[in-house]
C-alpha positions as CSV (number, residue, x, y, z in Angstrom):
1,M,62.6,80.2,96.9
2,A,59.0,78.9,97.0
3,M,58.8,79.0,93.2
4,L,62.2,77.2,92.9
5,A,61.0,74.5,95.4
6,T,57.7,74.0,93.5
7,E,59.5,73.8,90.2
8,A,61.9,71.2,91.4
9,Y,59.1,69.2,93.0
10,N,57.0,69.2,89.8
11,K,59.8,68.5,87.4
12,Y,60.8,65.2,89.0
13,P,57.6,63.4,90.0
14,N,59.2,60.0,90.5
15,E,62.0,61.1,92.8
16,K,61.9,61.1,96.6
17,V,64.5,64.0,96.8
18,V,65.8,66.4,94.3
19,G,69.3,68.0,94.6
20,F,70.4,71.5,93.4
21,F,73.1,74.0,94.0
22,R,72.5,77.4,95.5
23,G,75.7,79.2,94.6
24,M,78.4,76.6,95.5
25,K,76.3,74.9,98.2
26,P,74.3,71.7,97.6
27,E,70.7,71.6,98.9
28,L,67.9,69.1,98.7
29,V,64.2,69.4,98.0
30,I,62.2,66.6,99.8
31,R,59.4,65.2,97.8
32,D,58.6,62.1,99.9
33,P,56.2,62.7,102.9
34,E,57.9,59.9,105.0
35,I,61.3,61.5,104.6
36,A,59.8,64.9,105.4
37,K,58.4,63.4,108.6
38,R,61.8,61.9,109.5
39,I,63.5,65.3,109.1
40,L,60.8,67.3,111.0
41,V,60.0,64.7,113.7
42,S,61.7,61.4,114.0
43,D,65.3,62.6,113.4
44,F,64.8,66.1,114.5
45,Q,68.0,66.0,116.5
46,H,69.9,66.0,113.3
47,F,67.9,68.8,111.7
48,Y,67.0,71.2,114.6
49,A,68.5,74.2,112.8
50,R,66.8,76.3,110.2
51,G,70.1,77.7,109.0
52,F,68.8,81.1,108.0
53,N,71.9,82.9,109.5
54,P,74.8,82.4,107.0
55,H,77.5,83.2,109.7
56,K,77.7,81.0,112.8
57,T,78.6,83.7,115.3
58,V,77.8,87.2,113.7
59,I,74.0,87.4,113.8
60,E,72.2,90.6,113.4
61,P,70.2,91.4,116.5
62,L,66.6,91.2,115.1
63,L,67.3,87.7,113.8
64,K,68.0,86.3,117.3
65,N,64.3,85.4,117.5
66,L,62.2,82.2,117.9
67,F,61.9,81.8,114.1
68,F,65.5,82.4,113.0
69,A,67.5,81.3,116.1
70,D,69.2,77.9,116.3
71,G,70.8,75.8,119.0
72,D,70.7,76.8,122.7
73,L,69.2,80.2,122.0
74,W,66.2,78.6,120.2
75,R,65.7,76.2,123.0
76,L,65.7,78.9,125.6
77,I,63.2,81.1,123.7
78,R,60.9,78.2,122.9
79,Q,60.9,77.2,126.6
80,R,59.9,80.7,127.6
81,F,57.3,81.2,125.0
82,T,55.4,77.9,125.0
83,P,53.4,78.6,128.3
84,A,52.1,81.8,126.8
85,F,50.0,79.8,124.3
86,S,48.3,77.5,126.8
87,T,44.5,76.9,126.6
88,A,44.0,79.1,129.7
89,K,46.0,81.9,128.2
90,L,44.2,81.7,124.8
91,K,40.8,81.9,126.6
92,G,42.0,84.9,128.5
93,M,43.0,86.6,125.3
94,F,39.7,86.0,123.6
95,P,37.9,89.2,124.9
96,I,40.6,91.2,123.0
97,I,39.8,89.2,119.9
98,T,36.1,89.8,120.3
99,E,36.6,93.5,120.7
100,R,38.8,93.7,117.6
101,A,36.3,91.5,115.6
102,E,33.5,93.9,116.5
103,K,35.6,96.8,115.3
104,L,36.4,94.9,112.1
105,Q,32.7,94.7,111.4
106,I,32.4,98.5,111.7
107,I,35.4,99.1,109.3
108,T,34.0,96.5,106.9
109,E,30.7,98.3,106.7
110,E,32.6,101.5,105.8
111,V,34.1,99.9,102.7
112,S,31.1,97.8,101.7
113,H,29.8,100.5,99.3
114,L,33.0,100.4,97.3
115,D,33.3,98.5,94.0
116,S,36.2,96.6,95.4
117,Y,38.5,96.6,98.5
118,D,41.6,94.6,99.2
119,V,40.6,92.0,101.8
120,R,44.3,91.2,102.3
121,E,44.8,94.7,103.6
122,L,41.5,94.6,105.6
123,M,42.6,91.4,107.5
124,A,46.1,92.7,108.0
125,R,44.7,95.8,109.7
126,Y,42.6,93.5,111.9
127,T,45.5,91.2,112.8
128,T,47.9,94.1,113.4
129,D,45.4,95.6,115.8
130,F,45.0,92.4,117.7
131,I,48.7,91.6,117.9
132,G,49.2,95.1,119.4
133,A,46.5,94.7,122.0
134,C,47.3,91.1,122.8
135,G,51.1,91.1,122.7
136,F,51.9,94.6,123.9
137,G,48.8,95.9,125.7
138,I,48.5,98.9,123.4
139,S,46.1,100.1,120.7
140,M,47.9,100.2,117.3
141,D,44.9,102.0,115.7
142,S,45.4,100.0,112.5
143,L,41.7,99.3,112.0
144,S,40.6,102.9,112.4
145,N,43.6,104.3,110.5
146,E,44.9,102.2,107.5
147,N,48.0,104.5,107.5
148,S,48.8,104.1,111.1
149,E,52.5,104.0,112.2
150,F,52.2,100.3,113.1
151,R,50.6,99.3,109.9
152,R,53.4,101.0,108.0
153,L,55.9,99.2,110.2
154,G,54.2,95.9,109.4
155,K,54.4,96.5,105.7
156,R,58.0,97.4,105.8
157,I,59.0,94.2,107.6
158,F,57.9,92.1,104.6
159,Q,58.7,94.5,101.8
160,R,62.0,93.6,100.2
161,T,63.9,96.3,98.3
162,P,66.6,95.5,95.7
163,K,69.2,96.5,98.3
164,D,67.8,94.0,100.8
165,A,67.9,91.3,98.2
166,L,71.5,92.1,97.3
167,H,72.6,92.0,100.9
168,A,70.9,88.6,101.4
169,A,72.6,87.2,98.3
170,L,76.1,88.5,99.3
171,K,75.7,87.2,102.9
172,L,74.8,83.8,101.5
173,L,77.6,83.6,98.9
174,F,80.3,85.3,101.1
175,P,79.3,84.8,104.7
176,E,82.7,85.7,106.2
177,L,83.4,88.7,104.0
178,C,79.8,90.1,104.3
179,K,79.1,89.1,107.9
180,N,78.4,92.7,108.9
181,L,75.9,93.4,106.2
182,H,72.3,93.5,107.4
183,F,69.6,91.2,106.0
184,L,67.0,93.5,107.5
185,D,66.8,97.3,107.1
186,P,68.7,98.8,110.2
187,Q,65.8,101.2,110.5
188,L,63.5,98.3,111.5
189,E,65.8,97.6,114.5
190,K,65.5,101.2,115.5
191,S,61.7,101.2,115.1
192,M,61.2,97.9,117.1
193,T,63.5,99.2,119.8
194,L,61.5,102.3,120.1
195,L,58.3,100.3,120.2
196,V,59.5,98.1,123.0
197,Q,60.9,101.0,125.0
198,T,57.6,102.9,124.6
199,V,55.5,99.9,125.7
200,M,57.7,99.2,128.8
201,R,57.7,102.9,129.8
202,D,53.9,103.1,129.5
203,R,53.6,100.0,131.7
204,N,56.1,101.3,134.2
205,Y,58.3,98.3,133.3
206,K,55.7,95.9,134.5
207,P,53.9,93.1,132.6
208,S,50.7,93.8,130.8
209,E,47.5,92.8,132.7
210,M,45.7,91.9,129.4
211,H,46.2,88.1,129.7
212,T,49.1,88.4,127.3
213,P,52.4,86.6,126.9
214,K,54.6,88.3,129.5
215,V,57.4,89.2,127.2
216,V,58.8,91.8,129.6
217,T,59.5,89.2,132.3
218,L,61.8,87.1,130.2
219,E,65.3,86.8,131.7
220,M,67.0,87.8,128.5
221,T,68.9,90.8,127.2
222,D,66.9,93.8,126.0
223,M,68.0,93.1,122.4
224,I,66.9,89.5,122.4
225,M,63.6,90.5,123.9
226,I,63.2,93.1,121.1
227,A,63.9,90.3,118.6
228,Q,61.0,88.3,120.0
229,V,58.7,91.3,119.7
230,F,59.8,91.7,116.1
231,V,58.9,88.1,115.2
232,F,55.7,88.0,117.3
233,F,54.5,91.3,115.7
234,G,55.6,90.5,112.1
235,A,54.7,86.8,111.9
236,G,51.6,87.2,114.1
237,F,49.8,89.5,111.7
238,E,51.3,88.5,108.4
239,T,50.6,84.8,108.3
240,S,47.1,85.1,109.8
241,S,46.0,87.9,107.5
242,T,47.3,85.9,104.5
243,A,45.3,82.8,105.5
244,S,42.1,84.6,106.4
245,S,42.0,86.8,103.4
246,Y,42.7,83.9,101.0
247,T,39.8,82.1,102.7
248,L,37.5,85.1,101.9
249,H,38.9,85.1,98.3
250,Q,38.0,81.5,97.7
251,L,34.6,81.8,99.3
252,A,33.9,84.8,97.0
253,F,34.6,82.5,94.0
254,N,32.7,79.6,95.6
255,P,29.4,81.1,96.8
256,E,27.8,77.7,97.6
257,Y,30.5,77.1,100.2
258,Q,30.2,80.7,101.5
259,L,26.5,80.1,102.1
260,K,27.2,77.0,104.1
261,V,29.8,78.8,106.2
262,Q,27.3,81.7,106.8
263,E,24.5,79.4,107.8
264,E,26.8,77.7,110.3
265,I,27.9,81.0,111.7
266,D,24.3,82.2,112.1
267,Q,23.3,78.9,113.9
268,V,26.2,78.9,116.3
269,L,26.0,82.6,117.2
270,K,22.3,82.3,118.0
271,K,23.4,80.1,121.0
272,Y,25.8,82.9,122.2
273,D,23.6,85.9,121.9
274,N,25.2,86.8,118.5
275,K,28.6,87.3,120.3
276,I,31.8,85.9,118.9
277,T,33.1,84.0,121.8
278,Y,35.9,81.4,122.3
279,E,33.3,78.6,122.6
280,A,31.4,79.8,119.6
281,V,34.4,79.9,117.3
282,N,35.4,76.3,118.5
283,E,31.9,75.1,117.3
284,M,32.3,76.5,113.8
285,T,33.5,73.3,112.2
286,Y,32.6,74.1,108.6
287,L,34.3,77.5,108.8
288,E,37.4,75.6,110.1
289,K,37.2,73.3,107.1
290,A,37.1,76.3,104.7
291,F,40.0,77.8,106.5
292,Y,42.1,74.6,106.2
293,E,41.2,74.3,102.5
294,A,42.3,77.8,101.8
295,M,45.6,77.1,103.6
296,R,46.0,73.9,101.6
297,M,45.7,75.7,98.4
298,Y,47.9,78.6,99.5
299,P,49.7,78.1,102.8
300,S,51.0,81.3,104.4
301,V,54.5,79.8,104.5
302,A,55.2,77.9,101.3
303,Y,58.2,75.8,102.3
304,I,60.1,74.6,105.4
305,V,63.9,74.7,105.6
306,R,66.0,72.6,107.9
307,M,69.8,72.3,108.1
308,C,71.8,69.1,108.9
309,T,73.5,69.7,112.2
310,S,75.3,66.3,112.5
311,P,78.7,65.6,110.8
312,K,77.0,63.2,108.5
313,Y,73.4,61.9,108.1
314,T,72.2,59.1,105.8
315,I,68.6,59.2,104.6
316,P,67.6,55.5,105.1
317,E,64.9,55.4,102.4
318,I,67.4,56.3,99.6
319,G,70.8,55.7,101.1
320,V,71.9,59.3,100.4
321,T,74.4,60.8,102.9
322,I,74.6,64.5,103.4
323,N,77.1,66.5,105.4
324,E,76.7,69.0,108.2
325,G,75.5,72.4,106.9
326,V,73.5,71.0,104.0
327,K,70.0,72.5,103.9
328,V,66.9,70.5,103.0
329,M,63.7,72.2,101.8
330,I,60.2,70.7,102.2
331,P,57.9,72.4,99.6
332,I,54.6,72.6,101.5
333,Q,52.7,74.4,98.8
334,A,53.8,71.9,96.1
335,M,52.7,69.0,98.4
336,H,49.4,70.6,99.2
337,N,48.6,70.9,95.5
338,D,49.8,67.4,94.4
339,M,46.9,65.3,93.0
340,K,48.6,62.2,94.5
341,Y,47.5,63.4,97.9
342,F,44.5,65.7,97.2
343,E,42.0,64.9,94.5
344,E,41.4,67.8,92.1
345,P,43.8,70.1,94.1
346,E,43.0,73.2,92.0
347,K,39.4,73.1,93.3
348,F,38.4,74.7,96.6
349,N,36.5,72.0,98.5
350,P,36.3,72.4,102.3
351,E,34.5,69.0,102.5
352,R,37.7,67.2,101.8
353,F,38.5,67.9,105.5
354,N,35.3,66.2,106.7
355,L,37.4,63.6,108.5
356,G,39.7,66.3,109.9
357,R,43.4,67.0,109.3
358,K,44.8,63.7,110.4
359,Q,43.8,61.9,107.2
360,F,46.4,64.1,105.5
361,K,49.1,63.5,108.0
362,N,52.6,64.4,106.7
363,V,51.3,66.1,103.6
364,F,49.1,68.9,105.1
365,L,51.7,71.1,106.9
366,P,50.5,74.7,107.0
367,F,51.9,75.2,110.5
368,G,54.9,72.9,110.1
369,E,55.4,69.8,112.2
370,G,57.6,68.5,115.1
371,P,59.4,70.5,117.8
372,R,59.9,73.5,115.5
373,A,56.2,73.7,114.4
374,C,54.6,77.1,114.8
375,V,54.3,77.8,118.5
376,G,51.4,80.2,117.8
377,E,49.3,77.9,115.7
378,R,46.3,77.9,117.9
379,L,46.4,81.6,118.5
380,G,46.8,82.3,114.8
381,Q,43.9,80.0,113.9
382,M,41.7,81.4,116.6
383,Q,42.2,85.1,115.6
384,S,41.8,84.2,111.9
385,M,38.5,82.3,112.4
386,A,37.1,85.0,114.7
387,G,37.9,87.6,112.0
388,L,36.3,85.5,109.3
389,A,33.2,84.9,111.5
390,A,32.9,88.7,112.1
391,V,33.0,89.5,108.4
392,L,30.7,86.7,107.2
393,Q,28.2,87.2,110.0
394,K,27.2,90.5,108.5
395,F,28.6,90.6,105.0
396,S,29.0,88.5,101.8
397,V,32.0,88.7,99.5
398,E,31.9,88.5,95.7
399,P,34.6,88.8,93.0
400,A,35.1,92.3,91.8
401,K,35.9,93.3,88.2
402,C,39.6,93.4,89.0
403,S,39.6,90.1,91.0
404,V,41.8,87.3,89.7
405,R,40.6,83.8,90.6
406,Y,44.2,82.4,91.0
407,P,46.3,85.4,92.1
408,K,50.0,85.3,91.4
409,P,52.4,85.0,94.3
410,E,54.6,87.9,95.1
411,P,58.1,86.8,94.0
412,T,59.9,89.1,96.4
413,A,58.0,87.9,99.5
414,I,60.0,86.5,102.4
415,V,58.9,83.9,104.9
416,A,55.1,84.6,104.5
417,E,53.4,84.5,101.1
418,S,51.6,87.4,99.6
419,F,49.9,88.3,96.3
420,V,50.7,90.5,93.3
421,G,48.0,93.2,93.4
422,G,46.5,92.0,96.7
423,L,43.1,90.3,96.9
424,P,40.4,92.9,95.8
425,L,36.8,91.7,96.4
426,K,33.4,93.3,96.5
427,I,31.9,93.3,100.0
428,R,28.2,93.6,100.4
429,K,26.0,93.8,103.5
430,R,23.9,90.7,104.1
431,A,20.1,91.0,104.3
432,S,18.9,90.9,107.9
């Protein structure tokens, strides 16, 4: 869908919206930033649904989560989850990040003698380990063991088989007839249920004391709780590992910016006894710019979908009226790479963010916008930047022989973007 949205965006440069049919259903691609803002923020009450569930009442259990849910269920979950990402909670989580970042440095040293290593996989192991410790209070062992059970589970969540794709297409085209088909592999439901049961049993059915979001205290059914674990685990590691690994990829191909990032990391960490702390990461403003620029070029989520929930809605800017149930797509990746908003968009230039993100309001949307923006934005950025600081404090990255400057997106990826062939780079230890 990301490729379709980008194609529609680029094909009609003078239009504010572009219409197309998916099967028998009309949809819109939004090209105009002001209309995008209207849908995501100003007129959110008409577009609060994502519309990922084709059937209104028969929804498979794992999709009753914060990302996929709509209506009252979404409001309940959002209300329960938001306090878990307060500044105080994030500071409380940071010792877990520091511990995982130090472990990441050890693992990075082990692969630094190789001709190439997939940094996408390296950062996925790091973020999986962090999510396990932070969200569930357990060690997932993904950094020490790249074939750990949890890393395999994480891969399976985002690997689409032909059968999965067929089920998704049938549910979309024939929602009533195919309402009992599963979009996700039923084995995932079993695996996530077992994970939650194991964690709760190990805790004696009490909340973790690791300054974590207290998932087990939510007043919800067990299955809805398991669905939140599913999305927190899956989205938590996948989006952050995509963003952080692509930052490393671009720094490898732009060594002048990598050097500036490393100089800042060295200067900041000197003030904190060479420890990666919450305060230290917040002072790494150049690293933040590099991180934003990587997400501009290749956002972890390439497009946003909203569904009209009112009987009729007229877009004031163009006078077009759409009916209830019509989906609109905001192609983030296409906007991020539009020369109208970003000069020389194909070039990696962190310094375009010297004035911060606000200068690109309504066109820089890596975390979405409005009431349905990513609830874990600050946590995701914090763990990503800490991981990047850990790697670049002690190592430099270079293109390997098999590296591709502009890697191709994986066409079968769902929700989060990934790359064909991964992101292989050469990792070398820095001189003391």
